[in-house]
Each structure stands twice: as structure tokens, then as C-alpha cells.
Kinemage of the C-alpha trace (Angstrom):
@kinemage 1
@onewidth
@group {chain A} dominant
@subgroup {mainchain}
@vectorlist {calphas} color= white
{ca unk a 1} P 22.479 -12.506 -19.985
{ca unk a 2} L 20.530 -11.657 -16.842
{ca unk a 3} L 17.039 -12.951 -16.088
{ca unk a 4} L 15.608 -9.465 -16.634
{ca unk a 5} L 17.338 -9.256 -20.035
{ca unk a 6} L 15.980 -12.691 -20.964
{ca unk a 7} L 12.466 -11.645 -20.030
{ca unk a 8} L 12.781 -8.390 -21.948
{ca unk a 9} L 13.952 -10.197 -25.089
{ca unk a 10} L 11.068 -12.674 -24.838
{ca unk a 11} L 8.677 -9.776 -24.401
{ca unk a 12} L 10.155 -7.967 -27.421
{ca unk a 13} L 9.666 -11.101 -29.518
{ca unk a 14} L 6.068 -11.413 -28.318
{ca unk a 15} L 5.333 -7.785 -29.141
{ca unk a 16} L 6.942 -8.040 -32.581
{ca unk a 17} L 4.784 -11.077 -33.310
{ca unk a 18} L 1.570 -9.572 -31.864
{ca unk a 19} L 1.970 -6.044 -33.161
{ca unk a 20} L 4.074 -6.418 -36.270
{ca unk a 21} L 4.595 -3.369 -38.454
{ca unk a 22} L 2.856 -0.028 -38.044
{ca unk a 23} L 0.564 -1.073 -40.881
{ca unk a 24} L -0.920 -3.959 -38.852
{ca unk a 25} L -0.778 -2.161 -35.511
{ca unk a 26} L -4.557 -1.835 -35.343
{ca unk a 27} L -4.873 -5.616 -34.957
{ca unk a 28} L -2.822 -5.780 -31.753
{ca unk a 29} L -4.511 -6.964 -28.580
{ca unk a 30} L -3.190 -7.596 -25.110
{ca unk a 31} L -4.576 -10.268 -22.802
{ca unk a 32} L -3.243 -12.372 -19.974
{ca unk a 33} L -2.153 -15.734 -21.351
{ca unk a 34} L -3.712 -19.106 -20.585
{ca unk a 35} L -0.717 -20.328 -18.562
{ca unk a 36} L -1.133 -17.456 -16.094
{ca unk a 37} L -4.839 -18.214 -15.810
{ca unk a 38} L -4.151 -21.921 -15.269
{ca unk a 39} L -1.649 -21.294 -12.465
{ca unk a 40} L -4.019 -18.738 -10.885
{ca unk a 41} L -6.912 -21.224 -10.921
{ca unk a 42} L -4.635 -23.984 -9.637
{ca unk a 43} L -3.492 -21.867 -6.684
{ca unk a 44} L -7.097 -21.026 -5.835
{ca unk a 45} L -7.853 -24.746 -5.875
{ca unk a 46} L -4.850 -25.549 -3.651
{ca unk a 47} L -5.931 -22.907 -1.136
{ca unk a 48} L -9.418 -24.462 -1.098
{ca unk a 49} L -7.920 -27.929 -0.546
{ca unk a 50} L -5.818 -26.579 2.301
{ca unk a 51} L -8.938 -25.068 3.892
{ca unk a 52} L -10.836 -28.356 3.459
{ca unk a 53} L -7.983 -30.260 5.095
{ca unk a 54} L -8.129 -27.892 8.057
{ca unk a 55} L -11.871 -28.428 8.393
{ca unk a 56} L -11.383 -32.216 8.395
{ca unk a 57} L -8.685 -31.783 11.052
{ca unk a 58} L -11.076 -29.730 13.197
{ca unk a 59} L -13.791 -32.379 12.902
{ca unk a 60} L -11.303 -35.160 13.710
{ca unk a 61} L -9.948 -33.442 16.816
{ca unk a 62} L -13.425 -32.691 18.164
{ca unk a 63} L -14.788 -36.189 17.433
{ca unk a 64} L -11.852 -37.980 19.103
{ca unk a 65} L -11.271 -35.871 22.194
{ca unk a 66} L -12.019 -38.797 24.499
{ca unk a 67} L -11.371 -41.814 22.285
{ca unk a 68} L -9.146 -43.232 19.564
{ca unk a 69} L -10.005 -43.423 15.882
{ca unk a 70} L -11.587 -46.693 14.811
{ca unk a 71} L -9.921 -48.575 11.967
{ca unk a 72} L -12.808 -47.590 9.666
{ca unk a 73} L -12.532 -43.895 10.589
{ca unk a 74} L -8.777 -44.066 10.136
{ca unk a 75} L -9.234 -45.609 6.681
{ca unk a 76} L -11.796 -42.969 5.672
{ca unk a 77} L -9.420 -40.209 6.755
{ca unk a 78} L -6.568 -41.690 4.733
{ca unk a 79} L -8.788 -41.914 1.668
{ca unk a 80} L -10.055 -38.342 2.121
{ca unk a 81} L -6.580 -36.843 2.393
{ca unk a 82} L -5.384 -38.974 -0.522
{ca unk a 83} L -8.122 -37.333 -2.621
{ca unk a 84} L -7.040 -33.872 -1.440
{ca unk a 85} L -3.269 -34.235 -1.651
{ca unk a 86} L -2.547 -37.111 -4.010
{ca unk a 87} L -0.724 -39.154 -1.361
{ca unk a 88} L -1.316 -41.069 1.888
{ca unk a 89} L 0.073 -38.678 4.526
{ca unk a 90} L -0.216 -41.199 7.365
{ca unk a 91} L 1.774 -43.995 5.720
{ca unk a 92} L 5.333 -42.936 6.621
{ca unk a 93} L 4.363 -41.820 10.122
{ca unk a 94} L 2.609 -45.143 10.796
{ca unk a 95} L 5.666 -47.094 9.611
{ca unk a 96} L 7.934 -45.105 11.940
{ca unk a 97} L 5.633 -45.456 14.965
{ca unk a 98} L 5.587 -48.326 17.470
{ca unk a 99} L 2.503 -50.290 18.433
{ca unk a 100} L 1.742 -48.028 21.406
{ca unk a 101} L 1.013 -45.030 19.185
{ca unk a 102} L -2.726 -44.579 18.622
{ca unk a 103} L -4.439 -44.030 15.278
{ca unk a 104} L -5.434 -40.578 16.536
{ca unk a 105} L -1.821 -39.576 17.183
{ca unk a 106} L -0.749 -40.871 13.774
{ca unk a 107} L -3.604 -38.964 12.116
{ca unk a 108} L -2.822 -35.674 13.866
{ca unk a 109} L 0.853 -35.989 12.943
{ca unk a 110} L -0.240 -36.741 9.379
{ca unk a 111} L -2.354 -33.593 9.304
{ca unk a 112} L 0.603 -31.607 10.595
{ca unk a 113} L 2.844 -32.989 7.832
{ca unk a 114} L 0.154 -32.320 5.220
{ca unk a 115} L -0.239 -28.676 6.221
{ca unk a 116} L 3.541 -28.211 6.066
{ca unk a 117} L 3.531 -29.583 2.532
{ca unk a 118} L 0.635 -27.323 1.557
{ca unk a 119} L 2.625 -24.313 2.790
{ca unk a 120} L 5.750 -25.341 0.860
{ca unk a 121} L 3.732 -25.988 -2.304
{ca unk a 122} L 1.722 -22.746 -2.133
{ca unk a 123} L 4.954 -20.807 -1.612
{ca unk a 124} L 6.578 -22.510 -4.627
{ca unk a 125} L 3.563 -22.026 -6.910
{ca unk a 126} L 3.179 -18.373 -5.877
{ca unk a 127} L 6.745 -17.751 -7.047
{ca unk a 128} L 5.980 -19.495 -10.351
{ca unk a 129} L 2.874 -17.350 -10.772
{ca unk a 130} L 4.845 -14.124 -10.261
{ca unk a 131} L 7.586 -15.241 -12.649
{ca unk a 132} L 4.931 -15.800 -15.319
{ca unk a 133} L 3.562 -12.323 -14.653
{ca unk a 134} L 7.002 -10.778 -15.214
{ca unk a 135} L 7.157 -11.771 -18.865
{ca unk a 136} L 3.567 -10.646 -19.422
{ca unk a 137} L 4.299 -7.268 -17.804
{ca unk a 138} L 7.266 -6.525 -20.072
{ca unk a 139} L 5.021 -7.234 -23.054
{ca unk a 140} L 2.361 -4.910 -21.617
{ca unk a 141} L 4.847 -2.095 -21.010
{ca unk a 142} L 6.037 -2.199 -24.621
{ca unk a 143} L 2.513 -2.267 -26.065
{ca unk a 144} L 1.441 0.619 -23.802
{ca unk a 145} L 4.268 2.770 -25.202
{ca unk a 146} L 3.119 2.043 -28.744
{ca unk a 147} L -0.511 2.679 -27.825
{ca unk a 148} L 0.411 6.060 -26.331
{ca unk a 149} L 2.252 7.034 -29.513
{ca unk a 150} L -0.748 6.021 -31.628
{ca unk a 151} L -3.131 7.995 -29.408
{ca unk a 152} L -0.988 11.134 -29.662
{ca unk a 153} L -0.896 10.860 -33.456
{ca unk a 154} L -4.670 10.447 -33.579
{ca unk a 155} L -5.168 13.523 -31.379
{ca unk a 156} L -3.008 15.525 -33.771
{ca unk a 157} L -4.889 14.225 -36.810
{ca unk a 158} L -8.295 14.865 -35.222
{ca unk a 159} L -7.318 18.407 -34.203
{ca unk a 160} L -6.209 19.192 -37.771
{ca unk a 161} L -9.259 17.631 -39.404
{ca unk a 162} L -11.764 20.248 -40.638
{ca unk a 163} L -13.569 18.098 -43.184
{ca unk a 164} L -16.942 16.381 -43.012
{ca unk a 165} L -17.547 12.675 -42.556
{ca unk a 166} L -18.616 11.038 -45.822
{ca unk a 167} L -20.394 8.228 -43.977
{ca unk a 168} L -22.447 8.393 -40.787
{ca unk a 169} L -21.951 4.715 -39.914
{ca unk a 170} L -19.159 2.200 -40.294
{ca unk a 171} L -18.726 -1.527 -39.633
{ca unk a 172} L -16.557 -2.219 -36.568
{ca unk a 173} L -16.328 -5.776 -35.201
{ca unk a 174} L -14.509 -4.824 -31.981
{ca unk a 175} L -17.315 -2.589 -30.720
{ca unk a 176} L -18.313 -5.089 -28.003
{ca unk a 177} L -15.088 -4.151 -26.187
{ca unk a 178} L -16.477 -0.605 -25.958
{ca unk a 179} L -20.129 -1.390 -25.166
{ca unk a 180} L -21.568 0.733 -22.351
{ca unk a 181} L -24.643 -0.289 -20.361
{ca unk a 182} L -25.640 -2.736 -23.070
{ca unk a 183} L -25.360 -0.118 -25.854
{ca unk a 184} L -22.820 -0.151 -28.677
{ca unk a 185} L -23.764 3.091 -30.395
{ca unk a 186} L -23.195 5.724 -27.727
{ca unk a 187} L -19.835 7.510 -28.308
{ca unk a 188} L -20.407 9.955 -25.429
{ca unk a 189} L -20.873 7.042 -22.997
{ca unk a 190} L -17.707 5.385 -24.324
{ca unk a 191} L -15.654 8.529 -23.659
{ca unk a 192} L -17.201 8.778 -20.184
{ca unk a 193} L -16.218 5.142 -19.581
{ca unk a 194} L -12.639 5.823 -20.708
{ca unk a 195} L -12.443 8.765 -18.310
{ca unk a 196} L -13.641 6.586 -15.418
{ca unk a 197} L -11.122 3.934 -16.457
{ca unk a 198} L -8.360 6.550 -16.414
{ca unk a 199} L -9.314 7.589 -12.872
{ca unk a 200} L -9.449 3.982 -11.675
{ca unk a 201} L -6.081 3.193 -13.218
{ca unk a 202} L -4.544 6.242 -11.552
{ca unk a 203} L -6.029 5.259 -8.208
{ca unk a 204} L -5.487 1.497 -8.214
{ca unk a 205} L -2.093 1.171 -9.903
{ca unk a 206} L 0.320 2.417 -7.274
{ca unk a 207} L 3.847 3.563 -8.212
{ca unk a 208} L 5.705 3.792 -4.941
{ca unk a 209} L 9.293 4.858 -4.342
{ca unk a 210} L 11.957 2.310 -3.399
{ca unk a 211} L 12.126 3.372 0.240
{ca unk a 212} L 8.345 2.951 0.581
{ca unk a 213} L 8.614 -0.624 -0.690
{ca unk a 214} L 11.467 -1.407 1.699
{ca unk a 215} L 9.679 0.195 4.646
{ca unk a 216} L 6.424 -1.587 3.814
{ca unk a 217} L 8.178 -4.980 3.565
{ca unk a 218} L 9.711 -4.457 7.002
{ca unk a 219} L 6.422 -3.183 8.434
{ca unk a 220} L 4.532 -6.188 7.055
{ca unk a 221} L 7.098 -8.627 8.461
{ca unk a 222} L 7.043 -6.907 11.857
{ca unk a 223} L 3.236 -6.823 11.990
{ca unk a 224} L 2.973 -10.497 10.959
{ca unk a 225} L 5.509 -11.513 13.608
{ca unk a 226} L 3.667 -9.393 16.183
{ca unk a 227} L 0.333 -11.056 15.373
{ca unk a 228} L 1.856 -14.554 15.410
{ca unk a 229} L 3.689 -13.942 18.684
{ca unk a 230} L 0.449 -12.631 20.188
{ca unk a 231} L -1.377 -15.799 19.114
{ca unk a 232} L 1.350 -18.063 20.543
{ca unk a 233} L 1.574 -16.090 23.778
{ca unk a 234} L -2.183 -16.305 24.247
{ca unk a 235} L -2.032 -20.070 23.621
{ca unk a 236} L 0.672 -20.410 26.318
{ca unk a 237} L -1.483 -18.477 28.778
{ca unk a 238} L -4.483 -20.709 28.074
{ca unk a 239} L -2.450 -23.884 28.566
{ca unk a 240} L -1.024 -22.611 31.850
{ca unk a 241} L -4.516 -21.748 33.070
{ca unk a 242} L -6.198 -24.963 31.904
{ca unk a 243} L -3.431 -27.512 32.332
{ca unk a 244} L -1.109 -29.295 29.937
{ca unk a 245} L -3.774 -31.787 28.826
{ca unk a 246} L -6.216 -29.093 27.746
{ca unk a 247} L -6.905 -28.647 24.046
{ca unk a 248} L -6.909 -25.256 22.340
{ca unk a 249} L -9.567 -24.887 19.668
{ca unk a 250} L -10.022 -22.234 16.992
{ca unk a 251} L -12.557 -20.239 18.994
{ca unk a 252} L -9.920 -19.649 21.699
{ca unk a 253} L -7.502 -17.860 19.376
{ca unk a 254} L -8.141 -14.396 18.036
{ca unk a 255} L -6.586 -11.293 16.497
{ca unk a 256} L -7.323 -7.731 17.446
{ca unk a 257} L -9.310 -5.958 14.761
{ca unk a 258} L -6.909 -3.010 15.000
{ca unk a 259} L -3.970 -5.311 14.139
{ca unk a 260} L -5.751 -6.701 11.076
{ca unk a 261} L -6.681 -3.188 9.927
{ca unk a 262} L -3.038 -2.120 10.278
{ca unk a 263} L -1.934 -5.237 8.389
{ca unk a 264} L -4.329 -4.581 5.473
{ca unk a 265} L -3.255 -0.928 5.474
{ca unk a 266} L 0.383 -1.941 4.982
{ca unk a 267} L -0.537 -4.219 2.065
{ca unk a 268} L -2.495 -1.385 0.468
{ca unk a 269} L 0.509 0.967 0.568
{ca unk a 270} L 2.051 -1.302 -2.072
{ca unk a 271} L -0.824 -2.971 -3.877
{ca unk a 272} L -4.209 -1.831 -5.093
{ca unk a 273} L -6.528 -0.462 -2.452
{ca unk a 274} L -9.530 -2.569 -1.495
{ca unk a 275} L -11.790 0.426 -1.980
{ca unk a 276} L -12.010 3.490 -4.202
{ca unk a 277} L -13.758 6.821 -4.395
{ca unk a 278} L -15.476 5.500 -7.537
{ca unk a 279} L -16.825 2.393 -5.823
{ca unk a 280} L -20.379 2.517 -4.515
{ca unk a 281} L -22.947 0.300 -2.800
{ca unk a 282} L -25.834 0.381 -5.242
{ca unk a 283} L -28.074 -2.614 -5.844
{ca unk a 284} L -25.904 -3.657 -8.821
{ca unk a 285} L -28.785 -2.897 -11.188
{ca unk a 286} L -29.718 -6.539 -11.250
{ca unk a 287} L -33.106 -8.205 -10.932
{ca unk a 288} L -31.366 -11.263 -9.481
{ca unk a 289} L -28.388 -9.744 -7.699
{ca unk a 290} L -27.760 -12.773 -5.462
{ca unk a 291} L -27.496 -15.079 -8.467
{ca unk a 292} L -24.928 -12.743 -10.033
{ca unk a 293} L -22.901 -12.313 -6.826
{ca unk a 294} L -22.752 -16.040 -6.085
{ca unk a 295} L -20.340 -16.332 -9.013
{ca unk a 296} L -17.745 -14.660 -6.826
{ca unk a 297} L -18.583 -15.332 -3.152
{ca unk a 298} L -21.425 -16.027 -0.762
{ca unk a 299} L -23.549 -12.841 -0.540
{ca unk a 300} L -24.502 -13.383 3.102
{ca unk a 301} L -20.873 -13.729 4.232
{ca unk a 302} L -19.352 -10.992 2.105
{ca unk a 303} L -20.099 -7.423 1.094
{ca unk a 304} L -19.814 -6.198 -2.477
{ca unk a 305} L -19.093 -2.838 -4.056
{ca unk a 306} L -18.544 -1.900 -7.658
{ca unk a 307} L -17.093 0.913 -9.711
{ca unk a 308} L -18.767 2.993 -12.369
{ca unk a 309} L -19.700 1.107 -15.536
{ca unk a 310} L -16.696 0.708 -17.843
{ca unk a 311} L -16.344 -0.035 -21.579
{ca unk a 312} L -16.958 -3.614 -22.594
{ca unk a 313} L -19.815 -3.916 -20.064
{ca unk a 314} L -17.287 -4.254 -17.222
{ca unk a 315} L -16.700 -2.816 -13.779
{ca unk a 316} L -14.281 -3.277 -10.897
{ca unk a 317} L -15.833 -5.480 -8.226
{ca unk a 318} L -14.661 -5.191 -4.615
{ca unk a 319} L -15.326 -8.131 -2.278
{ca unk a 320} L -14.716 -7.972 1.453
{ca unk a 321} L -15.794 -10.109 4.433
{ca unk a 322} L -18.967 -9.131 6.234
{ca unk a 323} L -17.446 -9.478 9.719
{ca unk a 324} L -19.748 -8.721 12.619
{ca unk a 325} L -18.333 -6.051 14.915
{ca unk a 326} L -20.654 -6.980 17.784
{ca unk a 327} L -18.185 -9.487 19.212
{ca unk a 328} L -15.831 -6.767 20.394
{ca unk a 329} L -12.330 -5.681 19.400
{ca unk a 330} L -10.999 -9.255 18.900
{ca unk a 331} L -11.929 -11.371 15.861
{ca unk a 332} L -11.309 -15.105 16.123
{ca unk a 333} L -8.396 -16.246 13.979
{ca unk a 334} L -10.437 -18.650 11.859
{ca unk a 335} L -12.809 -15.847 10.867
{ca unk a 336} L -9.833 -13.569 10.162
{ca unk a 337} L -8.308 -16.151 7.814
{ca unk a 338} L -11.629 -16.711 6.021
{ca unk a 339} L -11.984 -12.947 5.633
{ca unk a 340} L -8.502 -12.573 4.137
{ca unk a 341} L -9.205 -15.392 1.709
{ca unk a 342} L -12.490 -13.776 0.666
{ca unk a 343} L -11.044 -10.283 0.113
{ca unk a 344} L -10.285 -9.437 -3.486
{ca unk a 345} L -10.655 -6.953 -6.326
{ca unk a 346} L -11.802 -8.216 -9.716
{ca unk a 347} L -12.335 -7.000 -13.252
{ca unk a 348} L -15.804 -8.447 -13.732
{ca unk a 349} L -18.625 -8.408 -16.257
{ca unk a 350} L -21.561 -6.313 -15.105
{ca unk a 351} L -25.263 -6.356 -15.959
{ca unk a 352} L -24.823 -6.701 -19.708
{ca unk a 353} L -21.702 -8.873 -19.656
{ca unk a 354} L -23.439 -11.790 -21.370
{ca unk a 355} L -25.380 -9.723 -23.891
{ca unk a 356} L -25.006 -10.864 -27.486
{ca unk a 357} L -24.274 -8.195 -30.109
{ca unk a 358} L -24.305 -8.447 -33.890
{ca unk a 359} L -21.135 -10.029 -35.256
{ca unk a 360} L -20.557 -7.195 -37.720
{ca unk a 361} L -22.522 -4.194 -36.407
{ca unk a 362} L -22.839 -0.733 -37.902
{ca unk a 363} L -21.820 2.014 -35.470
{ca unk a 364} L -21.640 5.804 -35.578
{ca unk a 365} L -18.574 7.498 -37.023
{ca unk a 366} L -16.781 9.222 -34.145
{ca unk a 367} L -16.586 13.013 -34.233
{ca unk a 368} L -13.117 14.544 -34.150
{ca unk a 369} L -13.761 16.007 -30.694
{ca unk a 370} L -14.815 12.575 -29.395
{ca unk a 371} L -11.641 11.064 -30.829
{ca unk a 372} L -9.480 13.736 -29.174
{ca unk a 373} L -11.107 13.382 -25.754
{ca unk a 374} L -10.997 9.582 -25.793
{ca unk a 375} L -7.370 9.492 -26.932
{ca unk a 376} L -6.365 12.008 -24.254
{ca unk a 377} L -7.710 9.570 -21.652
{ca unk a 378} L -5.788 6.728 -23.308
{ca unk a 379} L -2.540 8.721 -23.267
{ca unk a 380} L -2.864 9.160 -19.513
{ca unk a 381} L -3.795 5.479 -18.980
{ca unk a 382} L -0.645 4.456 -20.875
{ca unk a 383} L 1.422 6.910 -18.836
{ca unk a 384} L 0.195 5.366 -15.580
{ca unk a 385} L 1.086 1.891 -16.834
{ca unk a 386} L 4.524 3.068 -17.980
{ca unk a 387} L 5.130 4.762 -14.619
{ca unk a 388} L 4.268 1.459 -12.991
{ca unk a 389} L 7.247 -0.088 -14.778
{ca unk a 390} L 9.608 1.724 -12.408
{ca unk a 391} L 7.769 0.266 -9.426
{ca unk a 392} L 7.464 -3.218 -10.889
{ca unk a 393} L 10.957 -4.463 -10.037
{ca unk a 394} L 10.752 -3.035 -6.520
{ca unk a 395} L 7.334 -4.627 -6.041
{ca unk a 396} L 8.745 -7.980 -7.139
{ca unk a 397} L 11.542 -7.726 -4.565
{ca unk a 398} L 8.936 -6.777 -1.961
{ca unk a 399} L 7.008 -9.980 -2.618
{ca unk a 400} L 10.168 -12.115 -2.441
{ca unk a 401} L 11.140 -10.462 0.835
{ca unk a 402} L 7.692 -11.006 2.344
{ca unk a 403} L 7.634 -14.703 1.357
{ca unk a 404} L 11.091 -15.207 2.849
{ca unk a 405} L 10.236 -13.447 6.110
{ca unk a 406} L 6.876 -15.169 6.553
{ca unk a 407} L 8.510 -18.497 5.724
{ca unk a 408} L 10.897 -17.883 8.632
{ca unk a 409} L 7.946 -17.200 10.940
{ca unk a 410} L 6.321 -20.481 9.872
{ca unk a 411} L 9.566 -22.429 10.284
{ca unk a 412} L 9.863 -21.148 13.844
{ca unk a 413} L 6.651 -22.921 14.832
{ca unk a 414} L 6.693 -25.797 17.303
{ca unk a 415} L 8.835 -28.627 15.969
{ca unk a 416} L 8.134 -31.207 18.678
{ca unk a 417} L 5.285 -33.704 18.857
{ca unk a 418} L 3.231 -31.825 21.444
{ca unk a 419} L -0.366 -32.135 20.260
{ca unk a 420} L -1.432 -29.386 22.660
{ca unk a 421} L -0.298 -26.759 20.183
{ca unk a 422} L -1.510 -28.441 16.982
{ca unk a 423} L -4.496 -26.101 16.614
{ca unk a 424} L -2.376 -23.021 17.256
{ca unk a 425} L 0.318 -24.093 14.786
{ca unk a 426} L -2.048 -25.027 11.994
{ca unk a 427} L -3.971 -21.740 12.329
{ca unk a 428} L -0.711 -19.803 12.112
{ca unk a 429} L 0.225 -21.758 8.977
{ca unk a 430} L -3.199 -20.978 7.551
{ca unk a 431} L -2.680 -17.317 8.408
{ca unk a 432} L 0.625 -17.398 6.490
{ca unk a 433} L -1.115 -19.031 3.494
{ca unk a 434} L -3.794 -16.339 3.628
{ca unk a 435} L -1.147 -13.592 3.543
{ca unk a 436} L 0.480 -15.051 0.419
{ca unk a 437} L -2.923 -15.509 -1.200
{ca unk a 438} L -3.949 -11.940 -0.390
{ca unk a 439} L -0.804 -10.489 -1.982
{ca unk a 440} L -1.092 -12.807 -4.989
{ca unk a 441} L -4.690 -11.727 -5.636
{ca unk a 442} L -3.723 -8.050 -5.432
{ca unk a 443} L -0.993 -8.628 -8.044
{ca unk a 444} L -3.451 -10.592 -10.140
{ca unk a 445} L -5.949 -7.726 -10.056
{ca unk a 446} L -3.359 -5.173 -11.157
{ca unk a 447} L -2.457 -7.463 -14.055
{ca unk a 448} L -6.109 -7.878 -15.031
{ca unk a 449} L -6.790 -4.137 -14.799
{ca unk a 450} L -3.827 -3.275 -17.022
{ca unk a 451} L -4.655 -6.021 -19.525
{ca unk a 452} L -8.235 -4.784 -19.712
{ca unk a 453} L -7.112 -1.139 -19.969
{ca unk a 454} L -4.791 -1.859 -22.887
{ca unk a 455} L -7.282 -4.085 -24.723
{ca unk a 456} L -9.984 -1.410 -24.346
{ca unk a 457} L -7.622 1.387 -25.353
{ca unk a 458} L -6.486 -0.401 -28.503
{ca unk a 459} L -10.104 -1.064 -29.475
{ca unk a 460} L -10.886 2.662 -29.187
{ca unk a 461} L -7.767 3.570 -31.192
{ca unk a 462} L -8.867 1.194 -33.946
{ca unk a 463} L -12.374 2.714 -33.882
{ca unk a 464} L -10.861 6.200 -34.110
{ca unk a 465} L -8.645 5.329 -37.072
{ca unk a 466} L -11.561 3.858 -38.991
{ca unk a 467} L -13.657 6.941 -38.195
{ca unk a 468} L -10.984 9.386 -39.391
{ca unk a 469} L -10.797 7.595 -42.728
{ca unk a 470} L -14.391 8.680 -43.353
{ca unk a 471} L -13.506 12.369 -43.302
{ca unk a 472} L -12.809 14.379 -46.438
{ca unk a 473} L -11.699 17.958 -46.982
């Protein structure tokens, strides 16, 4: 049995357990599982540790330009990297070195080895993360088909219902998933939120053709290689101009803004766009906006946009680096990497995300026209997710191809012990890590958006079924 068949069978078993018979269908929910969340958080932590290691390397190089490391400094460095990586990266190198090799040389070689290991580990864990997503996606595809069928049946029932509701209010525990702007008793707002969700799903869940995936993979590889070659060529020019003993620091190396814009554009032909026609730059409707935004990134270093308010007191949050354009057409590579690491799309709680609602609230019975309009939006949301299934396998191959190609670029870096290029090499490795992280976060957002869309849709279907039961001829 193939891997795809194995995953499909596991997904079928999950759906059968979660959904059960048609009688218990209303109790089905879809959420990303804890293992996916754990690997996602772990990868974020590893990327942070990699960035911290790079900062320590920068400080070490600058502090020891004209002297060796003291034994105390050397010991502190070993302890610091042990805390970051779980091992002493200098130990093997020190054992293999003769007495003439300085502590500084051993430390810089140790940093180089550490960054190589970070790259290998991030690459391995990214593959694990995507393999976990595969099983979850098959489960989502199957539930979306069932949800679409339920929505179509409810539209038919609502259109044929000419009776009057016996009750004006009903008890519905899932209403928090449909809350809009802190209100749980506003059916018109809920339908408006479902319409906005439909538009966002259509816009942010791309379903490209196979040739577009193949072309984009090649374009991304070519653009990455072009950027890396440009960085290395510039480093060679600097060394020739300054002399072999000169050190290259991060401020010397840069990337043209036009190249980065082209690079991001290629990524967005496959994955969710970083912006949307529904996203705006309002003040977030918060009395303490900075306190809210600090949950996600530093407000002064990043810019935020958000979508229209969505059911469940949610919205899509777009985070991008606030890069100053006053420095000219070239952005230094360190700033570029920080910007790529900061860029992300999130499904986030908005103003009323922490609001507490009654555990068993009474809510209005939905009118038949409200049920029809809401279910029509859900049908289209499910269709977009089902269309995405055709693109899913191609997208997976795209990611594998990109990792392989970028891995080759990284492996082509300087293999000798020339410390002159250490800053150039480590920045290129960091650039490669940032690429993998950027693509992983885009995949993660698509997963979160679809999970949220299905959970919200099922809640509305359950609300609609309970409402229809209140009608009598």
C-alpha cells in the first residue's frame, strides 16, 4: 500500500470516529491536532535558537577581532551553546586541533558546525511537520465533503419550509464559535461573517495547476541561487579590495529590494498571499493596541493589518516587517532575514477573543432565509477546500523540491577553514533557514484557515438544524 493510501485510510478512520453516523453528524468538529501544534512550536523555538546563536557569533567575532578568547570567555561560550543546542560544539574540534590553534579559531569553527547542524535539523523537522499535515488534510477533505452535503440538504429544507417557528429562542452551546463583535445573538452579522470568510477562503487558498507549481519551484530555486551568488560575489569583491585579512560583517552584505520582492512574489504564486483586498489598516479597535499586538511581534519593527471581523470573534492577521526604504534599493542581509522571519499570516482572536459567554445561552431561532444564505456560503467554502485537494499533492512536491534545491545551495558553501568567509556563509545559511520557515508558516496558515472554516461551518450547520426543528406547518 502506498504512503498516500496509508494516509487516506488513517484519515477515513479518523473521520469515522469523529463523525460517526448521520445521526451524530452534528457533533463533528475539525481542529488541528496537538502533535502538529507541538512540532510547529518546536520549530519556532529552534529558529529562535538559531538566531540567538548567530547573535552570539556576531558578538564573539567583534569582541575578538584583535585578541584571543580568554579561558573564562571560552568557557562561557561553551556553556551558552550547550544551553542552546544540548551539546558542547567545541569539544570535538578542540580534540582534533593542535596546541597552536587559538580558542578563537576553535570557537568560530564550533559556531560553523553548530549552524550546519541547525540547518540539517530544521530541514528534517520541517519535513516531519508537513508529513503530519498530510494526514490532517485528508481528514479535512473528507469532512468538508460531508459538510457540503449537509449544507445543501439544509438549503433544500429551508426553501421548502413555509411554517412558523414555535419558539423564538433556543439553547445552543456552540454559539461562541459564531460570535460577532462580542455579540452572540445577531444572525445577520453571522451571515455577513460567513460571507467574508467565503471571500477570504477563495482568495487565500490557492489551487494552482501542475505546471504553475513546477514553474514556481524552478523560479524559486533560480532566484535563491541568484541572490546567494550575488552575496558571495559581493563578498569576493570586498575581500579583494580590502585584503585577505579583512573581515566581512553583516552590514557589508545586502540584497536588492527588487530581488526580495520577486522572491516573495514567487512564494505567493503557490501559497497564501501576504495581503488581501479585505485586509485594512484600521486601529484594530483596541484601547491598548500595542499590548494586543505584542502577542505576535514587536509593533515598532513590524506592521499589522487585519481582515474583516469573522465568526468566533476572529480575524486574519497579516504581519510584515516595517523596513525603512530610506537606505536605498539594497537592504542589508541581516535585516532581510529578520523580515522574512517576521512575515506571517495568522488566524487570530480579535477584540472580543477573550470575552466570556454564558455556558448555555439562549439565542434567536434562525429564519429560513438566514439559514439558506449562510449555508450557501458554507457550500462554496467547502468547494474551495475540496478544490484545494487537487493542488495539495502538487504543493507537497513543490515543498520537497524547494528543500532539496536550497539544500544543494547550502552544501555548495565554502568547505575550507577560511574564517574570512564565516560571516558570509552563516548569513547564507540563515537565509536558507528563513526560506524554509517562510514556506512552513504559509502552509501552517492555510491549515489553520481551513480548520477554522470547517469548525465554524459545522457550528452554523448545527445551529441551522436546531432552528429548523422549531418550525411547524
